[in-house]
C-alpha positions in Angstrom: 104.6 154.4 85.1 101.4 152.4 85.2 103.0 149.6 83.2 105.9 149.4 85.7 103.5 149.2 88.6 101.4 146.5 86.9 104.6 144.4 86.3 105.6 144.7 89.9 102.1 143.8 91.2 102.1 140.8 88.8 105.5 139.7 90.1 104.4 139.9 93.7 101.2 138.0 93.0 103.1 135.3 91.2 105.5 135.0 94.1 102.6 134.7 96.6 101.0 132.0 94.6 104.4 130.1 94.4 105.0 130.4 98.1 101.4 129.3 98.8 101.7 126.3 96.5 105.1 125.3 98.0 103.9 125.5 101.6 100.9 123.3 100.8 103.2 120.4 99.8 103.1 117.9 102.6 106.3 116.5 104.0 106.7 112.8 103.2 107.3 112.2 106.9 103.7 112.7 107.9 102.9 109.5 109.8 101.4 110.2 113.2 103.0 109.2 116.4 101.3 106.1 117.7 100.5 105.3 121.3 99.6 102.1 123.1 98.5 100.1 120.1 100.7 97.0 120.3 97.8 94.5 120.6 98.9 93.5 124.1 96.3 92.7 126.8 94.4 95.9 127.7 95.4 97.6 124.4 94.0 97.9 120.9 96.1 97.4 117.8 96.5 99.5 114.7 92.8 98.9 113.8 91.8 100.9 116.8 92.4 104.0 114.7 92.5 102.7 111.2 89.4 101.0 109.9 91.3 97.9 108.7 91.0 94.1 108.7 93.3 92.3 111.1 95.5 89.5 109.8 93.3 88.9 106.7 96.1 87.0 104.8 99.6 85.6 105.1 102.0 88.5 104.2 105.7 88.4 103.6 106.3 89.4 107.2 109.1 88.5 109.6 109.2 89.3 113.3 111.9 87.5 115.1 114.7 87.6 117.6 118.2 87.3 116.2 118.9 83.7 115.6 115.3 82.7 116.0 115.8 81.9 119.6 112.9 81.4 122.0 114.8 81.8 125.3 116.3 84.7 127.2 119.1 85.0 129.7 118.9 87.6 132.4 120.6 90.9 131.7 121.4 89.8 128.1 120.6 92.0 125.1 119.0 90.7 121.9 118.4 92.1 118.4 114.8 92.0 117.1 114.2 92.3 113.4 110.9 93.3 111.7 110.5 93.1 107.9 107.4 93.5 105.7 107.0 93.4 102.0 103.9 94.7 100.2 104.2 95.9 96.6 102.5 99.2 95.8 102.6 100.6 99.3 104.8 103.4 100.7 103.7 103.6 104.3 104.4 101.0 107.0 104.3 101.4 110.8 104.7 99.2 113.9 104.6 99.4 117.7 105.9 96.8 120.2 105.6 96.2 124.0 107.0 93.4 126.2 105.1 92.0 129.1 105.5 89.2 131.7 102.7 86.7 132.7 101.1 89.4 134.9 100.9 91.8 131.9 103.5 94.0 133.5 106.1 95.8 131.3 109.4 93.9 131.5 112.7 94.3 129.7 114.1 97.4 128.1 113.9 98.6 124.5 116.8 100.5 122.9 117.6 101.8 119.5 120.0 101.1 116.7 118.6 103.7 114.2 117.1 106.8 115.8 115.9 108.1 112.5 113.4 105.2 111.9 112.6 104.0 115.4 111.8 105.6 118.8 111.2 104.4 122.4 108.6 105.9 124.8 106.7 105.1 128.0 102.9 105.3 128.3 100.6 104.1 131.1 103.6 102.4 132.9 104.5 100.3 129.8 107.6 100.7 127.6 107.2 100.8 123.8 109.3 100.9 120.6 107.8 102.1 117.4 108.5 103.7 114.0 109.1 107.4 113.7 107.2 109.6 111.2 110.1 109.3 108.8 110.6 105.6 109.7 107.2 104.8 108.1 108.3 105.9 104.6 109.5 103.0 102.4 108.5 101.9 99.0 107.2 98.3 98.7 108.9 97.1 101.9 110.1 98.2 105.3 112.6 97.0 107.9 113.3 97.9 111.4 115.8 96.5 113.9 116.0 97.4 117.6 117.4 96.0 120.9 115.6 94.3 123.8 117.4 93.8 127.0 116.1 91.0 129.2 115.3 91.8 132.9 118.0 91.4 135.5 116.0 88.6 137.2 114.0 85.7 136.0 110.5 87.0 135.1 109.2 83.7 133.7 107.7 83.7 130.3 107.9 87.0 128.4 105.8 88.0 125.4 106.8 90.7 122.9 103.7 92.0 121.2 103.8 93.7 117.8 101.1 95.5 115.8 101.8 96.7 112.3 100.0 98.8 109.8 100.3 98.6 106.0 98.8 101.8 104.7 97.7 102.9 101.2 98.7 106.5 102.1 95.5 108.1 100.9 95.4 110.4 104.0 92.3 108.5 105.3 91.8 105.9 108.0 90.3 103.3 105.7 91.7 100.9 103.1 94.7 99.8 105.3 95.6 96.5 106.8 96.7 95.5 110.3 98.9 92.6 111.3 99.7 91.3 114.8 102.4 89.0 116.0 103.6 87.7 119.4 107.1 86.4 120.3 107.3 84.3 123.4 110.6 84.0 125.2 111.2 81.5 128.0 113.8 82.0 130.7 117.0 80.1 129.8 117.4 77.0 132.0 120.5 77.0 134.1 121.1 80.7 133.3 124.6 81.8 134.2 126.1 78.3 133.9 128.2 78.2 130.7 129.8 75.4 128.9 133.6 76.1 129.2 134.3 74.3 125.9 131.5 75.9 123.9 133.5 78.8 122.5 136.2 76.4 121.3 134.0 74.9 118.7 131.8 77.7 117.5 132.5 80.1 114.6 132.0 83.8 115.5 130.6 86.4 113.2 130.4 90.1 114.0 128.7 92.4 113.7 125.4 90.6 112.9 123.9 93.9 111.8 126.3 95.0 109.1 126.6 97.6 106.4 129.3 96.5 103.9 131.4 93.9 105.7 131.6 91.6 108.7 134.4 89.6 110.3 134.4 85.8 110.7 136.5 84.3 113.5 136.8 80.6 112.6 136.9 77.5 114.6 140.4 77.5 116.1 140.7 73.7 115.5 140.5 74.3 111.8 142.9 77.2 111.3 145.0 75.3 108.7 142.1 74.1 106.5 140.3 75.9 103.7 136.9 77.4 104.6 134.2 78.4 102.2 132.1 81.4 103.1 128.8 81.7 101.2 126.2 84.5 101.6 122.6 84.0 100.5 119.5 86.1 100.5 116.3 85.0 102.1 115.2 83.3 98.9 118.3 81.1 98.8 120.1 83.0 96.0 123.9 83.0 96.3 125.2 86.6 96.8 128.9 86.0 97.3 131.2 83.1 97.8 134.8 83.3 99.2 137.5 80.8 100.2 140.1 81.4 102.8 142.6 79.6 105.0 143.0 82.4 107.4 141.9 82.2 111.1 140.1 85.5 110.8 138.5 86.8 107.6 136.8 90.0 106.8 134.3 89.5 104.0 133.8 92.7 102.0 130.4 92.7 100.2 131.1 93.3 96.5 127.7 94.6 95.5 125.0 96.8 96.9 122.5 94.9 99.0 118.9 95.8 100.0 118.2 96.0 103.7 117.0 92.8 105.2 117.9 89.3 106.4 120.7 87.2 104.9 122.0 83.8 105.6 125.8 83.2 106.0 127.1 79.6 105.6 130.6 78.7 106.8 131.7 75.3 105.4 134.5 73.4 107.0 135.8 70.1 105.6 133.5 68.1 107.8 130.7 70.5 108.9 128.7 73.6 108.0 127.6 76.4 110.4 124.8 78.8 109.6 124.3 82.4 110.7 121.5 84.9 110.2 122.7 88.4 109.4 120.8 91.7 109.0 121.8 94.3 106.4 121.0 97.8 107.5 
């Protein structure tokens, strides 16, 4: 009888130790929710919490509006891409705000991926940032979100971004902060469109793709062969197709990493370039 009781007690003790050990394992999505740390006037950046140098080097970091434009048209929506590469790191975070020349929040942020990004308002300013799980990525991280321009001309608009590259040692030291600013000027003659513009420009959609995208060619060249070439950011050719169709859906034949890619459409007498983003 004593032997049976001892076996039962040992089993219960083992189970308690197992449960305790299991519950002590931290979730990988343990990044804290950040506040007003975009580096905008009146705010701190990520170094406000983390004891980290600010812009100590030139990282492989891209913060840009789709198409690298520097102008906005009222009531128009733009994609904004962020990408950072840093080998040996598994935690990355960011926060952005957009302000006019009076340092008032202007424009509206909205999400494409609600798992990795979130929007919020704090102190009368609007923000977009990573989520706890949106900070987890080995060696690199990418985020894409939308920014809608204000409904009236607000003059120059600056989108502020602060980013943290963390060593994930559960401390507030040994990390690195980077800050960037995008300046957008109001588009001159906003609302006045060239009636012939759409007749001479190739269209590619969606610009944020998963496994394919559609190309609507210049209608004046429907009967000629067009070459479609997709390159990575380092200029390496990923895929090349040739078609004579007026609309062509290019299916990607290999698995691509998330990030920015360059699409070149070659006509007989010209080449058009497009920047795409792989989710």
